[in-house]
N, C-alpha and C positions, 0 to 999 in steps of 0.2 A: 777203372777208364771210365767206366757206365756212368757214375758218379759224377763225372766234371763234366759234363754234357758238352755241347757244342757241334761243329762240323765233322771232326775227327770221330768221334762218336758216332754218328749217323754214318760216315763212312764207313766204321769200321762193322757195325749192324747190316748194311746193306753187303758189304764184302761178306760175310758169315753165312747168308742166306744166299746169297749168289752161290756160292762152295756149297753149301749145301745141297743148292738143288741140281748142281752141275754133274756131280760124281755120286752115281750109286754106293749105297751103303757098304756092299759088296765087293766094292770095285773102285779103292780107295788111290787117290793119285799119287804119284811119287814126288817127292818136294818142289822138283822144278815146275811140276803142273801147278801146285799149288800156289809157288810163288808167281808163277806167271797170270794165275787169274787175280792173285792181289793187286799185280802193277794193273792189271786191266780195271780193275774197280778203280782203283787210286785216280789213274790218268782221268778216265772217264767222267772223276766227281773234281778232278782239276778243271776239266773242261767246262763241264757244267755252271762253276766258279767263275768263271771268264766269262761267262756270256750271259752270266745274271747280272742286271743292274746293281749298282751299292745302293745300300738303303742311305 
């Protein structure tokens, strides 16, 4: 995935950073919490893409 570049890669990197900073190493989330963070990140990225003018 990382080699492909593009918005999907940027979203994935942003998500991993958000997820890594949201949960303590000693307090890992349940799968539902983890997926919730992923959903929030994807939703935010979609909103950002819609509000940016096309080049």
